[in-house]
C-alpha positions as CSV (number, residue, x, y, z in Angstrom):
1,M,-14.1,5.8,-0.8
2,H,-14.7,2.2,-1.6
3,K,-15.7,3.3,-5.1
4,R,-12.2,4.8,-5.5
5,L,-10.6,1.5,-4.6
6,L,-12.8,-0.2,-7.2
7,Q,-11.7,2.4,-9.7
8,L,-8.0,1.9,-8.9
9,L,-8.4,-1.9,-9.4
10,R,-10.6,-1.5,-12.5
11,D,-8.3,1.0,-14.2
12,N,-5.4,-1.3,-13.7
13,A,-7.1,-4.6,-14.5
14,K,-5.3,-4.9,-17.9
15,R,-1.8,-4.2,-16.8
16,E,0.7,-6.9,-16.3
17,Q,0.8,-8.0,-12.7
18,S,4.0,-8.3,-10.7
19,P,3.8,-11.4,-8.5
20,L,5.5,-11.3,-5.1
21,K,9.2,-12.1,-5.6
22,V,11.6,-13.3,-3.0
23,E,15.4,-13.5,-3.3
24,N,16.8,-15.6,-0.4
25,A,20.6,-15.2,-0.1
26,A,22.8,-16.7,2.5
27,E,23.1,-13.7,4.8
28,S,19.9,-11.8,4.0
29,A,16.8,-11.8,1.8
30,T,15.0,-9.4,-0.5
31,I,11.2,-9.2,-1.0
32,Y,9.8,-7.2,-3.9
33,L,6.4,-5.7,-3.3
34,Y,5.8,-4.3,-6.8
35,D,2.1,-4.4,-7.1
36,V,-1.3,-3.4,-5.7
37,I,-1.9,-4.7,-2.2
38,D,-4.8,-7.0,-2.7
39,P,-5.2,-10.9,-2.8
40,Y,-7.0,-10.9,-6.1
41,F,-5.5,-8.0,-8.0
42,G,-1.9,-8.0,-6.8
43,V,-0.1,-9.1,-3.7
44,G,-2.2,-10.2,-0.6
45,A,-1.2,-10.3,3.0
46,L,-1.5,-14.1,3.3
47,D,1.2,-14.8,0.6
48,F,3.4,-11.9,1.8
49,N,3.3,-12.9,5.4
50,K,4.0,-16.6,4.6
51,E,7.1,-15.6,2.7
52,L,8.3,-13.2,5.5
53,A,7.7,-15.9,8.2
54,A,9.9,-18.3,6.2
55,L,12.7,-15.8,6.6
56,K,12.6,-15.8,10.4
57,G,15.9,-14.6,11.9
58,K,17.2,-13.2,8.7
59,P,17.6,-9.5,7.8
60,V,15.2,-8.6,5.0
61,N,15.4,-5.8,2.4
62,L,11.8,-4.9,1.4
63,R,11.7,-3.2,-2.1
64,I,8.5,-1.3,-2.6
65,N,6.8,0.1,-5.7
66,S,3.1,0.1,-5.0
67,P,0.0,2.3,-5.4
68,G,-1.5,0.9,-2.3
69,G,-4.7,-1.1,-2.1
70,D,-6.7,-2.8,0.6
71,V,-6.3,-1.3,4.1
72,F,-6.8,-4.6,5.9
73,D,-4.2,-6.5,3.9
74,G,-1.8,-3.6,4.2
75,R,-2.3,-3.5,8.0
76,A,-1.7,-7.3,8.3
77,M,1.6,-6.9,6.3
78,A,2.7,-4.0,8.5
79,T,2.1,-6.1,11.6
80,A,4.2,-9.0,10.2
81,I,7.0,-6.6,9.3
82,A,7.1,-5.0,12.7
83,Q,7.1,-8.4,14.4
84,H,10.0,-9.7,12.1
85,G,12.1,-6.8,13.3
86,D,15.1,-6.6,11.1
87,V,13.5,-5.2,7.9
88,T,14.9,-2.3,5.8
89,A,12.4,-0.8,3.4
90,Y,13.5,0.8,0.0
91,I,10.8,2.7,-1.9
92,D,12.0,2.3,-5.4
93,G,9.3,4.5,-7.0
94,W,6.0,4.9,-5.3
95,A,4.6,4.1,-1.9
96,A,1.0,5.3,-1.9
97,S,-1.9,4.7,0.5
98,A,-1.6,1.3,2.2
99,A,1.9,0.9,0.9
100,T,3.1,3.7,3.2
101,Y,2.3,2.1,6.4
102,V,3.7,-1.2,5.1
103,A,6.9,0.8,4.5
104,I,7.1,2.6,7.8
105,A,6.6,-0.7,9.7
106,A,10.2,-1.4,8.7
107,K,13.1,-0.6,11.0
108,T,14.6,1.8,8.5
109,V,12.8,3.5,5.5
110,N,14.7,4.7,2.4
111,I,13.3,6.3,-0.8
112,V,14.8,6.8,-4.2
113,E,15.4,10.3,-5.4
114,G,12.4,11.1,-7.6
115,G,10.1,8.8,-5.7
116,F,6.7,9.6,-4.1
117,F,5.1,8.9,-0.8
118,M,1.3,9.5,-0.5
119,I,-0.9,9.4,2.6
120,H,-4.7,9.6,2.8
121,N,-7.7,8.1,4.7
122,A,-8.2,4.4,4.6
123,W,-10.0,2.7,1.7
124,T,-11.6,-0.7,1.6
125,L,-14.4,-2.6,-0.2
126,G,-17.8,-3.0,1.4
127,Y,-20.7,-5.4,0.9
128,G,-24.1,-5.6,2.7
129,N,-26.9,-3.4,4.1
130,K,-26.8,-0.1,5.8
131,H,-25.9,-1.6,9.1
132,D,-23.0,-3.4,7.6
133,F,-21.7,-0.2,6.1
134,L,-22.1,1.7,9.4
135,T,-20.1,-1.0,11.1
136,L,-17.5,-0.8,8.3
137,A,-17.3,3.0,8.6
138,D,-16.7,2.7,12.3
139,L,-13.9,0.1,11.7
140,L,-12.3,2.4,9.1
141,E,-12.3,5.2,11.6
142,K,-10.5,3.0,14.1
143,L,-8.0,1.9,11.4
144,D,-7.4,5.5,10.4
145,Q,-6.6,6.3,14.0
146,S,-4.1,3.4,14.2
147,I,-2.5,4.6,11.0
148,I,-2.3,8.2,12.3
149,N,-0.7,6.9,15.5
150,D,1.9,5.1,13.3
151,Y,2.6,8.2,11.3
152,V,2.9,10.3,14.5
153,K,5.3,7.8,16.0
154,K,7.5,7.7,12.9
155,T,7.5,11.5,12.1
156,G,7.1,13.2,15.5
157,K,4.4,15.4,13.9
158,T,1.2,16.3,15.7
159,T,-2.0,14.3,15.2
160,D,-3.6,17.5,13.7
161,E,-0.8,17.8,11.1
162,I,-1.2,14.1,10.0
163,V,-5.0,14.3,9.8
164,E,-4.8,17.4,7.6
165,W,-2.4,15.7,5.2
166,M,-4.5,12.5,5.1
167,D,-7.7,14.4,4.6
168,A,-6.1,16.3,1.7
169,E,-4.5,13.2,0.0
170,T,-1.0,14.5,0.2
171,W,1.8,13.4,-2.2
172,F,5.2,14.0,-0.8
173,T,8.3,14.1,-3.0
174,A,11.3,12.1,-1.7
175,K,12.8,15.1,-0.2
176,E,9.6,16.2,1.5
177,A,9.0,12.7,2.8
178,A,12.5,12.8,4.4
179,D,12.1,16.4,5.7
180,H,8.8,15.4,7.4
181,G,10.2,12.2,8.9
182,F,8.2,9.6,7.0
183,V,11.5,8.2,5.6
184,D,15.0,8.1,7.0
185,T,17.1,8.7,3.9
186,V,16.9,9.5,0.2
187,F,19.1,7.3,-2.0
188,N,20.4,7.8,-5.5
189,G,19.4,5.1,-8.0
190,A,17.3,4.4,-11.1
191,K,13.7,5.1,-10.1
192,V,11.3,2.3,-11.1
193,E,8.8,3.8,-13.5
194,N,5.1,4.0,-12.5
195,K,3.1,1.5,-14.5
196,W,-0.3,2.2,-12.9
197,N,-3.3,4.4,-13.8
198,L,-3.6,6.5,-10.7
199,S,-6.6,8.6,-11.8
200,A,-8.6,7.1,-8.8
201,Y,-6.5,9.4,-6.7
202,Q,-7.5,13.1,-6.6
203,N,-4.0,14.6,-6.5
204,A,-1.8,12.0,-8.1
205,P,1.1,13.3,-10.3
206,K,0.3,13.3,-14.0
207,P,1.6,10.2,-15.8
208,T,4.5,10.6,-18.2
209,E,2.9,8.2,-20.7
210,K,-0.6,7.0,-21.5
211,V,-1.7,4.0,-19.6
212,A,-3.8,1.4,-21.4
213,P,-7.5,1.3,-20.6
214,A,-9.0,-1.6,-18.6
215,D,-10.2,-4.7,-20.4
216,S,-14.0,-4.8,-19.5
217,A,-14.3,-8.6,-19.6
218,L,-11.2,-9.1,-17.4
219,W,-12.4,-6.4,-15.0
220,M,-15.8,-8.0,-14.6
221,Q,-14.2,-11.3,-13.9
222,Q,-12.0,-9.8,-11.2
223,R,-14.9,-7.8,-9.7
224,E,-16.9,-11.0,-9.4
225,N,-13.9,-12.6,-7.6
226,A,-13.8,-9.7,-5.2
227,E,-17.6,-9.8,-4.6
228,R,-17.4,-13.5,-3.8
229,R,-14.7,-12.8,-1.3
230,L,-16.8,-10.0,0.3
231,R,-19.8,-12.4,0.6
232,L,-17.6,-14.8,2.5
233,L,-16.7,-12.0,4.9
234,T,-20.2,-10.9,5.5
235,I,-21.6,-12.0,8.9
236,D,-25.4,-12.2,9.3
């Protein structure tokens, strides 16, 4: 599965990134999570959580349009959202993979009509020998279980139902996501168009327009950055 995360990042290396954006008004604030969840390729947990912490005590509207990304960063974001408390999530287009449990950590979750909500088993990048990968697989199993618990709590569905959907990489329409309890309401509005190449996902909806191929030189530079990060995380 780590290869699919690499593919997702590689396929989208050339597209214009959408930096984390915060609008801090007098009575409330809005955070825009409109990119891949990753510290090098999009929006990372460190930057996101710092911005959220600065809004302590203030209601936050979280606007989401994200294909997902790294499970660990997504988990850290979800924890910060749950601790903040007064967060309302609006899925303006896509909430896939890690972006879904970022969304459901909010007090209320809304999705635009025409949007999509996708769940599957956790992805991350690995680096090291066979023992490192066995340890990583065990950790992913535990992360999957924690995510399953979150989905069960949000939806009221059984563990078996959630596991079946995750194993199948299930894409829910806005209505289906609401019917199954992943989101609370469907709202009318202009859907934010998908700008990502989602071919790394097995069952992703077909794009309405051709997405530009990745720039090889840029992708190699970004991959080297990711590998340096992974080496720092490796414990001998």
